[in-house]
C-alpha distance (Angstrom), angle and dihedral (degrees) to the residues before:
residue distance angle dihedral
M1 . . .
Q2 3.80 . .
K3 3.91 113.7 .
K4 3.80 117.2 -133.3
I5 3.83 107.0 -147.1
L6 3.75 133.4 -177.9
I7 3.87 115.1 -159.5
T8 3.67 120.5 -160.5
F9 3.75 130.1 -162.7
L10 3.90 119.5 158.0
Y11 3.77 104.6 -179.6
K12 3.70 126.7 86.7
E13 3.76 114.1 -144.6
G14 3.80 144.0 25.4
A15 3.66 125.7 55.0
G16 3.72 96.2 -40.3
P17 3.74 98.7 82.0
V18 3.74 94.8 56.1
F19 3.87 94.1 40.7
T20 3.69 90.0 52.1
L21 3.79 95.8 46.8
E22 3.80 92.4 46.5
M23 3.79 90.7 50.0
A24 3.75 93.4 47.6
R25 3.87 89.5 52.7
G26 3.64 91.5 49.8
L27 3.73 92.7 51.8
A28 3.84 90.6 49.0
Q29 3.80 88.8 51.0
N30 3.77 87.5 59.3
G31 3.73 92.2 56.0
C32 3.84 99.8 -96.1
E33 3.76 122.2 147.5
I34 3.89 102.2 -122.2
H35 3.86 126.6 -154.0
A36 3.78 119.6 169.8
L37 3.82 135.5 -160.0
L38 3.75 112.6 -161.2
S39 3.83 144.1 162.5
S40 3.83 110.7 -87.7
N41 3.83 85.8 -132.5
I42 3.90 96.7 55.2
A43 3.70 112.2 143.9
N44 3.85 96.4 -127.1
K45 3.70 95.3 41.1
K46 3.89 92.0 134.9
D47 3.80 90.6 59.1
W48 3.78 92.7 54.0
V49 3.75 93.5 47.3
N50 3.78 92.3 48.0
E51 3.83 96.3 45.4
K52 3.82 107.9 108.6
A53 3.83 94.8 -170.9
F54 3.88 93.1 73.9
K55 3.82 123.7 85.7
S56 3.92 95.1 -148.6
V57 3.67 139.6 -4.3
T58 3.92 119.0 -161.1
F59 3.76 123.2 -169.6
I60 3.83 125.5 -160.3
E61 3.72 128.0 -170.0
T62 3.94 108.0 -109.6
G63 3.77 97.5 172.2
T64 3.78 131.3 -135.6
R65 3.87 129.8 -90.2
K66 3.92 86.4 -84.7
T67 3.89 94.7 45.6
A68 3.84 100.0 33.5
I69 3.88 94.2 110.5
Q70 3.93 93.0 47.8
A71 3.81 90.0 45.7
T72 3.84 90.7 49.3
M73 3.82 91.2 49.0
A74 3.80 91.1 48.7
F75 3.88 92.6 48.5
F76 3.79 96.2 50.8
F77 3.82 95.4 42.7
K78 3.76 101.3 34.2
E79 3.83 120.0 1.5
K80 3.78 98.4 54.4
L81 3.89 89.6 54.3
V82 3.82 90.1 50.6
L83 3.93 88.7 51.6
K84 3.88 90.9 50.8
R85 3.74 91.0 51.0
K86 3.78 96.8 45.6
F87 3.80 94.9 48.9
Q88 3.77 97.9 31.8
N89 3.92 93.0 113.9
Q90 3.73 93.5 48.1
T91 3.80 135.0 87.1
F92 3.64 123.5 -167.3
D93 3.70 127.9 -152.7
Y94 3.85 91.8 -146.7
I95 3.79 138.8 10.6
I96 3.82 104.6 -159.3
S97 3.79 115.0 -169.6
T98 3.76 110.2 -163.0
F99 3.81 99.4 -166.1
Y100 3.66 137.6 12.7
H101 3.76 120.0 -93.1
P102 3.79 128.1 172.0
W103 3.95 90.2 -117.0
S104 3.69 94.9 47.6
T105 3.72 99.0 101.5
T106 3.76 91.6 46.1
V107 3.83 89.7 49.7
F108 3.77 91.7 53.0
K109 3.89 86.5 62.7
C110 3.71 94.6 56.3
F111 3.81 96.4 70.5
K112 3.81 139.5 54.7
V113 3.65 106.8 -117.5
T114 3.76 138.9 163.6
K115 3.74 96.0 -147.6
T116 3.86 136.2 8.5
I117 3.83 118.4 -146.3
V118 3.76 129.8 -173.9
I119 3.81 129.4 -174.3
C120 3.72 109.7 -127.7
H121 3.78 105.9 -149.0
D122 3.84 98.5 170.7
P123 3.80 113.3 27.5
I124 3.97 87.0 166.7
H125 3.83 109.1 49.2
H126 3.76 119.6 -123.5
S127 3.70 116.4 -106.1
G128 3.85 108.7 -90.7
V129 3.76 98.2 34.0
G130 3.84 110.2 138.4
L131 3.85 123.9 -122.1
L132 3.74 95.8 -110.9
E133 3.78 92.2 53.7
K134 3.85 89.2 47.6
W135 3.86 90.6 50.8
L136 3.84 91.9 47.7
T137 3.85 98.3 48.6
T138 3.69 90.2 45.6
H139 3.72 91.2 52.1
Y140 3.71 86.9 49.0
I141 3.65 96.0 52.5
K142 3.76 93.3 47.0
A143 3.74 91.3 54.4
A144 3.77 93.0 70.2
N145 3.75 130.1 86.8
D146 3.84 93.8 -143.5
I147 3.81 134.4 20.0
I148 3.76 130.1 -145.7
V149 3.89 120.5 -154.9
L150 3.74 124.4 -168.3
T151 3.82 93.0 -152.1
Q152 3.75 118.0 58.8
S153 3.89 94.5 -148.1
F154 3.78 88.1 62.9
I155 3.71 94.3 68.4
P156 3.90 95.3 88.6
I157 3.70 89.4 43.7
V158 3.77 93.0 55.7
E159 3.76 89.0 45.8
K160 3.73 96.7 53.9
R161 3.78 98.0 37.0
F162 3.72 102.6 43.0
G163 3.74 99.3 26.1
Y164 3.80 99.9 -119.0
S165 3.78 120.0 147.5
K166 3.92 115.9 -127.4
E167 3.67 95.1 -104.8
H168 3.74 87.6 64.7
I169 3.83 96.9 49.8
H170 3.78 117.6 76.1
Y171 3.86 131.8 -174.5
M172 3.70 121.9 -140.1
R173 3.82 125.7 168.5
H174 3.84 121.4 -112.7
G175 3.80 99.5 -103.3
R176 3.89 129.5 -137.7
M177 3.78 121.6 -68.5
S178 3.70 94.8 -148.0
T179 3.88 93.4 148.7
Y180 3.73 90.5 75.6
K181 3.73 95.4 62.2
Q182 3.82 107.7 91.0
C183 3.73 101.8 165.8
A184 3.86 140.3 39.7
I185 3.78 107.9 -84.7
T186 3.88 115.1 -95.5
P187 3.83 111.7 -111.3
L188 3.80 116.5 -113.6
T189 3.78 113.5 -98.4
D190 3.71 110.4 -178.4
C191 3.81 138.9 -52.7
K192 3.67 99.7 -121.1
N193 3.63 91.9 100.6
I194 3.84 114.2 41.4
N195 3.75 127.1 -173.1
F196 3.77 115.3 -158.3
L197 3.78 113.6 -152.1
F198 3.82 128.5 -157.1
F199 3.94 105.9 -171.8
G200 3.81 128.4 -179.7
R201 3.75 144.6 51.5
I202 3.84 116.8 -28.9
E203 3.83 106.9 -107.7
D204 3.79 135.2 158.2
Y205 3.81 94.1 -124.7
K206 3.81 90.7 57.9
G207 3.83 96.1 78.4
L208 3.68 103.9 -127.9
F209 3.76 92.4 155.8
I210 3.80 87.2 57.7
L211 3.75 93.5 49.5
A212 3.79 89.6 50.8
E213 3.74 93.0 53.7
A214 3.78 93.9 45.8
Y215 3.86 93.5 47.4
K216 3.80 89.6 47.5
K217 3.81 92.5 55.6
L218 3.76 92.1 45.1
T219 3.92 93.5 52.6
Q220 3.82 88.6 60.2
S221 3.80 91.8 69.4
H222 3.79 101.6 20.3
P223 3.80 118.3 53.1
N224 3.74 94.6 173.4
I225 3.83 100.6 75.3
S226 3.78 135.7 88.1
L227 3.74 137.6 -167.3
T228 3.85 130.5 -140.5
V229 3.70 122.9 -169.2
A230 3.76 114.2 -170.6
G231 3.79 128.0 176.2
S232 3.82 147.4 90.4
G233 3.94 121.6 -98.1
D234 3.77 137.0 80.9
F235 3.68 110.2 -42.0
S236 3.78 98.1 165.8
K237 3.89 93.2 105.0
Y238 3.82 91.0 55.6
H239 3.71 101.5 42.6
S240 3.81 97.6 87.9
I241 3.71 94.7 54.2
F242 3.80 99.1 41.3
K243 3.85 92.7 45.6
E244 3.85 87.8 65.4
L245 3.72 94.4 56.5
P246 3.89 125.9 92.2
R247 3.75 125.4 -115.8
V248 3.75 96.5 6.3
K249 3.85 124.7 147.8
I250 3.84 117.9 -163.0
V251 3.86 117.0 -163.5
N252 3.86 101.7 -178.3
Q253 3.73 100.8 -178.1
Y254 3.79 141.0 81.2
I255 3.77 111.8 -70.4
A256 3.80 110.8 -141.2
D257 3.81 119.7 -141.5
K258 3.71 92.1 -110.8
D259 3.80 87.7 61.2
I260 3.77 101.4 51.4
D261 3.72 90.3 94.9
D262 3.84 89.9 65.1
Y263 3.79 89.1 67.4
F264 3.77 107.9 28.9
N265 3.65 98.7 38.7
V266 3.84 94.4 61.5
P267 3.89 118.0 114.2
N268 3.72 115.8 -110.2
T269 3.77 95.1 13.3
I270 3.87 119.4 151.2
L271 3.77 122.5 -168.1
V272 3.83 115.9 -131.1
L273 3.80 121.3 -162.2
P274 3.80 105.0 179.9
Y275 3.77 92.7 174.7
L276 3.88 121.6 169.5
D277 3.85 90.3 -152.3
A278 3.75 131.8 -9.7
S279 3.70 144.7 160.9
Q280 3.70 99.9 -146.4
S281 3.72 134.0 -43.3
G282 3.83 130.1 -118.6
V283 3.81 90.3 -154.6
I284 3.80 90.2 67.2
P285 3.81 96.6 72.9
I286 3.87 89.8 46.0
A287 3.81 89.2 55.1
L288 3.72 90.0 47.1
E289 3.73 91.2 52.4
Y290 3.71 91.2 56.6
G291 3.83 97.0 39.5
I292 3.70 90.8 -116.0
P293 3.75 112.4 156.7
I294 3.86 117.8 -126.2
I295 3.69 137.3 -144.1
A296 3.71 112.3 -164.1
S297 3.82 141.7 172.1
N298 3.84 115.0 -101.5
T299 3.77 94.0 -117.3
G300 3.77 136.8 118.9
G301 3.79 115.8 -21.5
L302 3.73 97.1 -27.3
K303 3.80 96.5 105.5
E304 3.88 90.3 48.1
Q305 3.79 91.3 50.3
M306 3.88 89.9 54.8
D307 3.76 90.5 61.1
N308 3.84 94.8 -78.9
G309 3.84 91.7 -56.3
N310 3.82 96.9 -47.9
L311 3.84 90.0 113.9
G312 3.75 126.0 56.4
L313 3.84 134.1 -9.6
F314 3.80 130.7 -71.5
S315 3.83 133.7 -143.4
I316 3.81 132.4 -168.5
P317 3.77 109.7 -95.5
G318 3.78 112.2 -102.2
D319 3.65 94.6 9.0
S320 3.78 115.1 120.8
N321 3.85 96.2 -173.2
S322 3.88 90.7 53.2
L323 3.71 91.2 49.8
M324 3.85 92.1 45.1
K325 3.74 91.7 52.4
Q326 3.87 92.6 52.4
M327 3.82 91.9 46.8
E328 3.94 85.8 51.1
Y329 3.71 90.6 51.3
F330 3.88 92.0 75.2
L331 3.86 89.3 50.1
K332 3.78 92.5 52.4
Y333 3.79 94.9 42.7
P334 3.71 109.2 34.9
D335 3.78 92.2 173.1
F336 3.79 91.0 65.4
Y337 3.86 89.2 71.6
A338 3.77 94.5 64.3
K339 3.80 93.2 43.2
E340 3.88 91.1 55.4
R341 3.64 91.9 49.3
K342 3.78 91.9 53.7
K343 3.87 93.2 46.9
A344 3.89 87.2 50.1
F345 3.67 95.2 56.5
I346 3.79 92.3 47.7
Y347 3.83 93.2 48.0
L348 3.81 90.1 50.7
Q349 3.86 90.6 70.6
N350 3.84 87.1 68.2
L351 3.77 90.9 57.5
N352 3.78 101.1 56.9
W353 3.80 106.3 133.6
D354 3.83 95.7 -128.0
I355 3.83 85.4 63.3
V356 3.83 102.6 41.6
T357 3.82 94.0 45.0
Q358 3.71 92.4 59.2
K359 3.82 85.3 81.8
I360 3.87 86.3 64.5
I361 3.80 92.8 53.2
Q362 3.82 91.9 50.6
I363 3.80 91.4 58.7
């Protein structure tokens, strides 16, 4: 029997728009009837509008940072009533919320649905998350009938922390992010000149101080390396330490999807994730898509996300010497780079969305 699914995502940028679109396409490939409720400001709006595999796509105004209060008032006093009327004659098998949003639990109540499912990306909050956000995200997760985690080892954590029984917690792999790749992959040249890449939003838990210390030590014996740090967020506390480092490029701004190629399709690039703590990373699937080798901290679900440690190298969280040694490994053993690329492309076949979304259909 064909599943009728409403997918909701109410933010506009980051990895969420691509993750949600790819998942929706995977479910459609598996014969599901897909409807979507999205922010009118979503970054990949054109892709949603042009996708013929979906039954319907509805956009609502979520505002900007400057207009968030007005948009919230409009939603609670007008938009939710419009949604209820529009869908009053429809019943969905599932509502699937791919990412938390402050309106999410109210949105759930606007529809007739058999089961509400949320994807829990971070069952353990990152260091630095405020009390209000912790309370809101906990309330959001507890409002669902079933939970999807992207890391298998998080099942007992969700079971204990949120009070769900195991039959209501489901593991699904983080699928491919192939939409990001705009061009053919640049062929490998050599590994004499390595560029290390940090990519993503600037957050305290991501260990930029550790990366700076490790890179500084490495430059003392290896003049043929460079470092790129690209992402939005407050970089002010890191500015003084990074400005002293040689061959460093800082791009402190939001990186649009169309510009991803400029960072991941560069020969001899290695992604570095020096996180102090983490659940998983949306940057890992992007790197895999380009065949970019990865060095990550051995924390949270990062190792599981990298084929249970069969891909990449791992450092001790918060240890700059450990990170430096793993970065240096690629310089000492240049053949390792090509081997990692080959393994990444093979592993990607397990992450096709028509495969990974079968877990949802089995719920």
